[in-house]
Structures are given as C-alpha cells and as structure tokens.
C-alpha positions in Angstrom: 14.0 -24.5 72.3 16.0 -27.0 70.1 15.2 -30.7 70.0 17.7 -33.1 71.8 18.5 -36.5 70.5 20.6 -39.2 72.1 23.3 -40.8 69.9 24.9 -44.3 70.1 27.1 -44.7 73.2 30.7 -46.0 73.1 31.8 -48.5 75.8 34.4 -46.0 77.0 31.5 -43.9 78.2 30.6 -46.3 81.0 32.0 -45.3 84.4 31.7 -48.3 86.7 33.3 -49.5 89.9 32.6 -53.0 91.1 32.9 -52.0 94.7 30.7 -49.0 94.6 27.3 -47.8 93.4 28.0 -44.9 91.1 25.2 -42.4 90.5 24.8 -38.6 89.7 27.6 -37.4 87.5 28.3 -33.8 86.5 31.3 -32.8 84.3 33.2 -29.6 83.6 36.2 -29.3 81.2 39.1 -27.0 82.1 41.3 -25.0 79.7 43.9 -27.7 79.6 41.4 -30.1 78.1 40.9 -32.2 81.3 37.4 -33.4 81.9 36.5 -33.4 85.6 33.5 -35.6 86.6 32.0 -35.1 90.0 29.8 -38.0 91.0 28.1 -39.8 93.9 29.2 -43.2 95.2 28.6 -45.4 98.1 29.7 -49.0 99.1 28.0 -51.6 97.0 27.9 -54.0 99.9 25.4 -51.7 101.7 22.8 -51.9 99.0 21.0 -49.3 96.8 19.2 -47.4 99.6 22.5 -46.6 101.3 22.6 -43.6 98.9 20.7 -41.6 101.5 23.1 -42.5 104.4 26.5 -43.3 102.9 26.9 -41.4 99.6 30.0 -39.3 99.1 30.8 -37.0 96.2 34.0 -38.1 94.4 36.1 -36.8 91.5 37.2 -38.6 88.4 39.1 -37.3 85.3 39.3 -38.1 81.6 40.9 -36.8 78.4 37.6 -36.9 76.5 34.1 -36.1 77.6 33.1 -39.6 76.6 35.8 -41.2 78.9 37.2 -43.4 80.0 37.1 -41.8 83.5 39.4 -42.7 86.3 38.8 -42.0 90.0 41.1 -39.4 91.6 39.8 -38.5 95.0 36.8 -37.9 97.3 35.7 -34.3 97.0 33.2 -34.0 99.9 34.0 -36.8 102.5 32.3 -37.5 105.7 33.1 -34.7 108.2 31.0 -35.7 111.3 27.4 -36.1 112.1 27.3 -32.7 113.9 27.5 -31.0 110.6 24.3 -30.5 108.5 26.1 -32.4 105.6 28.3 -34.4 107.8 27.4 -38.0 106.9 26.1 -37.9 103.3 26.8 -35.8 100.2 24.9 -36.5 96.9 23.4 -34.8 93.8 26.5 -32.9 92.6 26.2 -30.3 89.8 29.4 -28.4 88.9 29.6 -24.9 87.5 32.2 -22.2 86.9 31.1 -18.6 87.6 33.8 -16.0 87.1 37.1 -17.4 88.2 35.7 -19.9 90.8 34.2 -23.3 90.7 30.9 -24.0 92.5 29.9 -27.5 93.4 26.2 -27.6 94.4 25.0 -30.7 96.2 22.6 -32.3 98.7 23.9 -33.1 102.2 22.4 -34.6 105.3 23.1 -36.2 108.6 21.4 -38.6 111.0 22.2 -41.9 112.7 24.3 -43.3 109.9 22.4 -46.6 109.6 22.1 -48.1 106.2 18.8 -49.8 105.7 17.0 -52.0 103.1 14.6 -49.2 102.7 15.1 -45.5 102.9 16.4 -44.2 106.2 13.8 -41.5 106.7 15.8 -39.5 109.2 18.5 -39.0 106.7 16.0 -38.4 103.8 14.2 -35.7 105.7 17.4 -34.0 106.8 18.4 -33.4 103.2 19.4 -29.8 102.5 21.2 -28.0 99.6 24.7 -26.8 99.9 27.6 -25.4 97.8 31.3 -25.8 98.0 33.7 -23.3 96.4 37.2 -23.8 95.0 39.7 -22.1 92.7 40.3 -25.4 90.8 38.3 -28.6 90.3 41.2 -30.3 92.1 40.3 -28.3 95.2 40.7 -27.6 98.0 37.0 -27.1 98.5 35.5 -24.8 101.0 32.3 -26.1 102.5 29.8 -23.8 104.2 28.6 -24.2 107.8 25.0 -23.8 106.8 22.9 -25.0 103.8 22.6 -22.5 100.9 18.9 -23.5 100.6 17.2 -24.6 103.8 13.6 -25.5 104.5 11.0 -22.9 105.0 8.1 -23.8 107.4 4.7 -23.7 105.7 6.3 -23.5 102.2 6.5 -26.2 99.5 9.9 -27.2 101.0 8.9 -27.4 104.6 10.2 -31.0 105.0 13.4 -31.1 102.8 15.4 -29.6 99.9 17.5 -31.5 97.4 18.5 -32.1 93.7 19.8 -28.5 92.9 19.9 -27.4 89.3 21.8 -24.1 88.7 22.7 -21.7 85.9 23.6 -18.0 85.4 21.0 -15.6 84.1 21.6 -13.1 81.4 21.5 -10.4 84.1 24.3 -12.1 86.0 22.2 -13.6 88.8 22.2 -17.2 89.8 19.0 -19.3 89.2 18.4 -22.5 91.0 15.6 -25.0 90.5 15.4 -27.6 93.2 13.3 -30.5 94.6 11.1 -29.6 97.4 9.0 -31.8 99.7 6.2 -30.3 101.8 4.4 -31.5 104.9 0.8 -31.6 103.7 0.9 -35.4 103.2 1.6 -37.9 106.0 5.0 -38.5 107.5 7.6 -39.8 106.9 7.3 -39.4 103.1 5.5 -36.0 103.2 4.6 -34.3 100.0 3.6 -33.2 97.5 7.0 -33.5 95.8 7.4 -30.5 93.6 10.2 -28.1 92.4 10.9 -24.6 93.4 12.7 -21.9 91.4 14.9 -19.4 93.3 17.1 -16.4 92.4 20.2 -15.0 94.1 22.5 -12.1 93.4 25.6 -14.3 93.9 26.3 -18.0 93.5 26.3 -18.5 97.2 23.0 -16.8 97.8 20.9 -15.8 99.6 18.3 -17.4 97.3 14.8 -15.9 97.1 12.2 -18.6 96.5 9.5 -18.1 93.8 6.1 -19.0 95.3 4.7 -21.1 92.4 6.0 -24.7 92.1 7.2 -26.0 88.7 7.3 -29.3 86.8 3.9 -30.2 88.4 0.9 -32.2 87.1 -2.5 -31.7 88.5 -3.6 -34.6 90.7 -0.1 -36.1 90.8 1.9 -36.3 94.0 5.4 -36.8 92.5 5.4 -36.1 88.8 9.1 -35.3 88.1 12.6 -34.9 89.5 16.3 -34.5 88.7 16.2 -31.3 86.7 19.2 -29.9 84.8 18.8 -26.3 83.7 20.6 -23.9 81.3 20.2 -20.6 79.5 21.1 -19.9 75.9 21.0 -16.2 76.5 17.4 -15.9 75.4 15.4 -18.8 76.8 15.9 -21.4 79.5 15.9 -25.1 79.0 15.5 -28.0 81.5 16.0 -31.7 81.2 13.7 -33.4 83.7 13.1 -37.0 84.7 9.4 -37.7 84.0 8.6 -40.4 86.6 5.7 -42.1 84.8 5.3 -40.3 81.4 3.1 -37.6 82.8 4.6 -35.1 80.3 5.9 -37.4 77.5 3.2 -40.2 77.5 6.2 -42.5 77.1 6.5 -44.0 80.6 9.6 -43.4 82.7 11.6 -41.0 80.5 13.5 -37.7 80.1 11.5 -34.6 79.2 12.4 -31.2 77.8 10.9 -28.1 79.4 11.4 -24.4 78.5 10.9 -21.1 80.2 11.2 -17.4 79.3 12.2 -16.2 82.7 13.5 -19.3 84.6 10.6 -19.1 87.1 7.7 -20.4 85.0 8.2 -23.6 83.1 6.2 -25.7 80.5 7.0 -28.8 78.4 8.1 -28.1 74.9 5.9 -29.0 71.9 7.8 -32.3 71.6 9.0 -33.0 75.2 10.3 -36.5 74.8 14.1 -36.7 74.9 14.5 -40.4 75.6 12.9 -43.4 77.2 15.2 -45.6 79.3 16.4 -47.4 76.2 19.9 -46.6 74.8 21.8 -47.7 71.7 25.4 -48.8 72.0 27.9 -47.9 69.3 27.8 -51.5 68.1 24.1 -51.0 67.2 22.8 -53.1 70.1 19.9 -51.6 72.0 19.4 -52.0 75.8 16.5 -51.2 78.0 17.8 -49.9 81.3 15.9 -49.9 84.6 16.9 -46.3 85.2 18.2 -43.4 83.1 18.1 -40.4 85.4 20.0 -37.6 87.1 20.6 -35.9 83.7 23.5 -33.4 83.6 24.2 -31.8 80.2 27.7 -30.7 79.1 28.2 -28.5 76.0 31.5 -27.4 74.5 32.2 -23.7 74.3 31.8 -23.7 70.5 28.5 -25.7 70.8 29.8 -28.5 68.5 29.9 -31.2 71.2 27.2 -32.2 73.7 27.2 -35.0 76.2 24.4 -36.0 78.6 25.6 -37.7 81.8 23.0 -40.0 83.3 22.8 -42.4 86.3 21.9 -45.9 85.3 21.1 -49.3 86.7 20.1 -52.4 84.7 17.6 -54.3 86.8 14.7 -53.6 89.1 16.7 -55.3 91.9 19.2 -52.4 91.7 22.2 -54.4 92.8 24.6 -52.1 91.1 24.7 -48.8 89.2 27.0 -46.7 87.0 27.2 -43.4 85.2 26.9 -43.1 81.4 28.2 -40.3 79.1 25.8 -40.2 76.2 26.7 -38.1 73.1 23.9 -35.9 71.9 22.6 -34.0 68.9 21.0 -30.6 69.5 19.0 -29.2 66.6 
C-alpha cells in the first residue's frame, strides 16, 4: 500500500458559507471536467450539534478539484418525518458504477429539535441509504427503506452510519460502515466499531461480515469516518484515528490496508496527517478537526485530492470543507 502525504493547500480549496456549517464533502468529476461536490450542511444559527437533526446533503460545482466551489442545489432535502431519512441526511459519499451515480449517506428522523448536545433520538435513528441518478445533477431516486439497517443482537443493533463504498475486482460492492451496538448503556450504546459488508449490486442486499474492523482492544470508540478504495490488488482505507490509537500521534488520519476488504490492519507507517495543515503561503495551522476524509483520484492517477471536514476551535462555532492536494507514492 503506498504512502500518502498531504501537500500545501491553496486558499481556493476552502469551501465555506457564513450561514451554514459545512461538513462531509465527497467529489466526483464528470467527463466534461466539472467537479461535483456533495456535502453536508445545516444552519449555523442552530449550533454544531444540529448536524444530527438538521443536516441536508447539498451539491456544489467547480472547474478544478481544488475549487473554488459554488453551491448549486440541495440534493437530499427534508421530505417528512414519516420517512426513515425524512428530517436529516448526512455523510455523503459519491460513486459511479456502470452508467449510474450512487450517493450513499446516513439518514434519520425524530422530533426535529436541535439541541446544545446530541439529540439522542435522531442519533439512534441513523441508518444508511443510497440515492441513484443518471447524472450528478439529478434527479435522485431515494429508497423507501435503508440499504443497511440495524440487526438485533449484532454489532449494529443500535444504529448504522458513515458508509464507505467501493467496487471489488469481482464486480461486487463492498461497504464498510460505522456500527453501534447495545452492550453499553443507553443512550450512547456501544461499543462503536465498523462492519464490512458485501453485495452483488450497488443497492444491496448487503451481507454483513461478523468480525468488526478498525478496533483496538479495550477501546470503546477507536476510529470512525473511513474512506475505502481498491487498486485492483489490495484495498486501502483512510480512517480518523480518534486519539492516536493506531498512529501514536493523537487525533489523526490513519492508513489501513486489506487483502480481501473484510479484514483490515494498519499499514507499517499508518500516520497520514495530524490535524495540522500547511497553506500554500507556507503558514501552518493546527485545526480542531480534520475528519470525514474522502479521497478523489484522477483517472490517470496523476492527481489526488483529500476532502476533509474542518473546524478551527474547540467551541465549534463554524466549520468548512477543505480540498487538500496529495502525493501518493
């Protein structure tokens, strides 16, 4: 598995909106050269924790992977609390399989009340869905049921979220997702692990592998936010290491690898980055968060960009998405 290194970031790569928190960003480039970014946003006036109640997946475009991006529309808007994903959509990851585009995401419903802490009803109603379209511009067809629901007695008995998806060399669809069980007390539950699952088609059904991944013995919540890919021979994953359990570098991004997509281990040198970035001017900045990594690579392999969700202070009064150029060697 190659090493990944973050490069200096141009200011055009900051995607910010003064009226919204901007979080998870996943980009795909179409044949006409347009870069389509699917991202989560929610009203800034509601505070950080409104991501779990008021997030919506929106769509922005740019001429370059490094921006600047401009908002176009809301891809997955509110559609009614009676739907499983009716009040909140979050965690987008965009892929093209065959001639169609698949937007995987987390959705939930509940009472719709933004709080100064997590709204636990919404958090525990999180499930994984997929919307399908012929174009990144839509229209998007949403499903009436989650594509990955909870399974009583399993690692994901409480909730499922944070999908990471790629095609296998055999033409199947691999998903690795965040799973929260019910062994630990409510409302948090836990442990928080990740589960790998395989499907014959991009819309499932997904068969869950029994052994959780990205775990650390004795740790309740070691990692989250995976992004996975396959180079044809091996699988790679970029994972948020919550406290340096795998990198020994504190909150950081770690590189994992797998031969089959089901069993994962850290690479020999797993550290990709701490939360410090370097701007194109040479100035360094320590961020509060650098997470929700989503990797984009050009078809010829010459360009690579890592999209990350960022905030600057522990108070988390605002957030933005960052497109970071990368070296892969």
